N, C-alpha and C positions, 0 to 999 in steps of 0.2 A: 504494500500500500504506500503510495506517495501522496503526502499531504503537506500543505503549506502550514508553517508555524507562525503565529502572530504574536508579537510582543506588545502587550497593551500598556498604555501610559495614562496617567491621570492629569487632568487640567483643572485649574481653579475655576470656580463659579464665575461666569462672565455676565450674570444677570444684571440688567441695567440698574445703576445706582446701588448695587449691593455693597454694604460696607465690608472692609477688609476683615473685621472680626465681628462676631455675633454678639448681640446684647442679651444678657441672660437675666432671668428671674429664678427664684428658688423658694422652696418650702421644705420643712422637715417631714420625714416619715414618722408618724406618731406611734411610738412603741411603748409608751408609759403603761398602757393597760396590761401588757404582757411582761415587760422587763421589770416593772416596778410593782404592779398589782397582782400579777399572776393570773389574770382573768382569761378564760378561754371558752370553748364551745362544749367540750365533753371531758369527763374525768373517769379514769379507770385505774385500778391498782396494779398496773403493769406497763411495760414498755411496748408500744404498738408499732408495727412496721409502717414506715412513712408512706409507702405506696398504698397500703390498705386504708390508712387514715385520710390522706389527702385525696385519694380516689381520682387522680389526674386533674384535680381542680387548680393546683398551684405547685410551683417549685418549692414553696416555703411552708414549713411546719414548725410551730412552736411547741416545745416540751417544757412544762413548768411543774415544779414541786417545791414544797417547803419543808424545812427541818427545824424542829424545836430543840433548843439547846438549854439544858438545865445547868444550875450553878456547879454541880458536881461532875459535869461531863468533862472528861479529860481533853476533849477536842476544843474546849472553850479557849484554852490558853496555849495550846500547842501549835506546831506548824502543820497545817492541814492542806492536802492536795486534792483538788477535784479532778477525778479521772473519768473520762468519757470515751467509750468506744463508738466509732461512727463509720458507717459505710456511705456517707454523705451524698454529695461530694464535698460540701462545704459546711463548716460549723462556726457559728458566732455564739459566744457565751457571755452571760450577764449574771452577776451575783449581787443580790440586794440592790438591784437597779443600776449597778455600775457595770460598764462594759469591761470584760477582763481578757478578751482576746479572740482570735479566729484561727482556724486551721483548715487546710484542704488537702485533697489527695495529690500525690506527686505526679508529675508529667510522665506519661508512658507506662504507668503502673496499672496493669489489668485488674489487679486486686485493689480496690479503692479503700479498703479498710485501713484506718489509722486510729491512734490513741491521742486524745487531747488531754493535756495536763496543765493545771495552773494552781499556784498556791493561793489560798483564800484565808481570811480571818473571820471566823465565826463569831457572831454576837450572841449575847444572852437573849433567850427567847426565840422568836420566829426569824428564820433566814430563808430567803427565796432564791432558788436556782432557776434561771430561764435560759433555755437553749434553743437557738434557731437553726434548724437543719435545712440545708438547701441542696436540691438536686439540679443537675445540668443535663437532663435527658437520660433515657434508659436504653440499654442494649435491647434490640428487637429482633435478634436472630440467635441461632444456636439451640442446642437441646435444653428444654425447660427454662428458657430465658425468663419466662413470666414468673417463675418461682424464686428468682434471685431477689433477696431482700434489699431494702434501702433505708437510709436514715440511721438514727441512733439505735444501738443494740445493747443488750445487757452484757456485763454488769455496768452500772454507773456507781462510782464509789467515792467515798471520802476516805483518804488515807492519812493517818496520823503517824508522823515520824517514820514513815516507810514500812511500818509493820502492823499497825492497828487499822483494820479495814471495816468500814460500815457500808454495806451494800444498799443502795437506794432503789434498786430495780422494782421492788414490790411496794414502794411508796405510792401514795395517791398522786398520779400524774394527770395534769390538765393539759389539753391540746387545743391549739387554735390553728386552723388552716389559712394560709395566705397572709398578706400584708394589708394594712389599712388603706394605703394610697392606691393599691391595685383594686381592692374591693370597692373603693369609692370613685374609681376611674379618674384619678388625677390626670391621666393621659388624654381623657376625653374633654374637649374644650367646653362643651355645654355642661357636663357634670361637674367639672372642676370649678366652674364659676359659682356653683351653688354651695360649695363646701364652706364650713365655718372658718377653716384655716386658709388664709389668702396667700397668694404669691407675693414675694417681697423682691424688690429690684436692687436694693443696696443696703449693706455691702453683700457681695456674693462670696459665701464661704467656699473654700477649696480644701480638698483632702479630708472631707468630713463624711463619715459613713452614714448610710441610711438618709440620703438627701435627694430631693427631687429638683431637677433643673428644667427650665422651659425657655425657648427662644423662638423667634420668627425669622423666616428667610424667604427669598424669592427663588422660584425654580430656575435652575440653570437654563440658558438659552439653547435652542436647537432640539434635536431628538436623540442625542447620544445617551447611553445608559448613565445613570446617576449613582454615585456612592457618597457616603458620609464617612469622613476620617475621624475616628474616635480615639486616636492616640492621645495619651495623657489621662484618660479615664481608667478606673480600676476594673470593676465588674458591675453589671447591672442589666437593665432592659431599656429598649428605645422604641419610641412611637413617632410616626409622622402623620399628622392630621387624624390621630386616633387609630391609625393602622400600625400593628406591631411589626417592627423590624426584627424582633427576636432578642435573644440574649447577646450581650457583648462581654468580652473579657480580654481587652488588649494588654492588661498588665501580666497576663499569663505568658511567660517567655519559653520558647522552644529550647530544649536541652542543647547546649553547645556541643556536647559530645556525640550527638547523633549523626552529624554530617561527616562524610568521609572525603578524603582528598582525591581518590581515584576518579577517573572519568565515568560519568553516568552511563549505565548499561542495563537496560530492562530485559535483556535476554535471559532465558532460564526461568526457574520457578519464581513467582512474584512473592515479595514480602513487603511490609510497610517500612522496612529499613532501606529499600532501594531508592537511589536518586533523591535522597533527602536534601533539602536546601533551606537557606535562611535560618539556620540554627542560631540561637542567641537573640532572636528577634521575636516580637509578638506573634503568637500563633495566628491572629487575625487583627487587622486594624481598620480595614475598609469594609463597610457594610452596604449592601445593595439597597437602593431606594427605588422601587418600581415607579416608572413615570405615571402609572395609573393612580398612585397615591397622591400625586402632586396636583395643585391647582394653579391656574394662571395668575391668581392674585396672591395674597399672603398665605404662607404655609407655616405650620407650627411643629417644632421638634420638642419632644418631652423625653427626658432621661430619668430613670431611677438609678442612682449611684449607690450601690450596696457597700463597696469597699472604701470609697473615698478617692476622688480624683480631681483633676482640674479641667473644666470644660472650655477654657479660653482658646485652646488650639483646635477645637472642633470646626470642621469646614466641609462644605459640599463641593464635589468635584465631578467632572464627567470623565468617562472612560472611552478611549478610542485607540485605534491601531497606531503604534509608533513606528514599527518596522515589521517586515515580513521575511521569512526565511524558507529555504528549501535545503534539504540535505539527503540526497538520494542517489541511486546508482545509475550507471550508463544504461541507455535504452529506454528510459522513461520519458514520457511526454509530461511536462510540468508547466505550471502557471504561477506567476507572481502577481498578486492582486492587492491593491490598497483600497479596494471597493470604490468609494465615491471620491477618492483623492488621487492625484498623480503621484507616481514614483519620482522622488526628487534626487535620490542619490543611491548609488550602489556602494555600500559600505565595505562589503567583502565578497569575493568570488574566487574560487579555486577548484581545480579538478584533479583528482588523484586520491589521496587519503588525508584530507584536511581533518583537523582535530577540533574538539570543543562542541559547544551547543549554540543555539540561536542566541545572539547577543555577545558571544565570546568565541567566535571561530578563530582558528589560527592555521596557517599553512604548515605542511610537512615537507621534509626534504625530498619526498618522492613525487610531489605534485608536478603536473605538466608545466612546461615553460611557457606555454601559450598564455597570453594575458586575457584570462576569462573576464576580468572586471571590465576591461575596455570593450569587449564584445557585447556584454550585457548593458553597458552604458549606452551604446549605439542603438540597441534594440528596445530598451525599456524606459529610459528617462523621459519624463513628460507624459507617459501613458498611465492610465488607471490600472491596466493589467497588461502582461505580455506572456506569450506561450512559446515554448521551444522544446526541442528534443535533445536529450543529453547524449552526445556521440563523440567519439574520438576525432572524427572529421571536423567537428566544430570547435572542440576545446583542447585538442592535442593528445599526445600519448604520454601517460604517466610512466615513471620509471619503476613501478611495481604493479602487482596484479590487481590491486584495489583501484576501481575506477568509479569514483563518487564525486558528485558536484555539491559544494556547499555555497550558498548565496545568502547574503543579508541585504535587503533593500529598504531604504528609509522612505516613509510616506511624507508628503508635503505638509508643511506647517508644524513639523516636529523636528527639533535639532538635538542630536545625540551629543 
């Protein structure tokens, strides 16, 4: 199979009069009823699986329980560790209304189970533990995938001086599904305007967890696909004009150790470790905004920031073809096409055994001495597409048995 490879590039929003940075408003996610008061929807004397309790209604499930500490309880004055087992994927923990930390599963770990531990100071009388467990989608294939549990699991323990353990698993646990802002549709413009807690324009807090942000923008001109760059944010969810863009997590960084230095080669049995790229970078930072979500007039973007981030760098961009490549063997009829734009430059062309991939081709010592670049400049420059057959007669004889042509052509209005 011979197919053109396209390198896509992003361009800034060129909507008329669109400011260089967006103007934001914010409001807090109201968590006092759960983190401070421990109020929920249902209570049982055991730990319940998150999939069973949430029933696909939300990524978020609160687990809340209280502990009464007497004067003679040895845990009152000792060093106590709260230990929570989670199959999450994310856990946020609160003790007596105070946030004490978060944890999530490590990258590339098929077994998402982990143990959250934090030291706490118990008070005389009632103490409240509130745990917010968060899922990020479930596996939907493989044997008995539907029986795989999720969320917090037993035991949940208080550990005194590393040897005295109090198991809280059979305590009375109160559960609440979802978050206040999502239940009250803060992302829906009509519903949000009726809420008692209003949006505030100044000052805009940054790196504050459980925070909602809102801004308006004009749709990018033209008909190119639209993306929003969410680099700088932590983790959360996004909506445009009330339509969900899904979850975002640009603070999740791909493992630097996964990328290999050898040339990418998909031949042989496939695995997810083949041809890994962009290690040490966010697993995703650009999120597609369907044109059908956008209006010709003012549009609204709403973000729920779960971890804490800075929305000042958020921007809308369009996606288009920057350059096109072919990398195939002799005898093939191929086409270079910039679709609705002319080919402005032949950046690379060589016949023989050129190395690399689209965007980073390099000649080898065995390539033909015929100037393939000049040939294709004469045939392709200024055209939206050009077709030709790869032959020795056209591109010369290489000095080895490999006879492959690699070409990268740049499309007009984009400069590498």
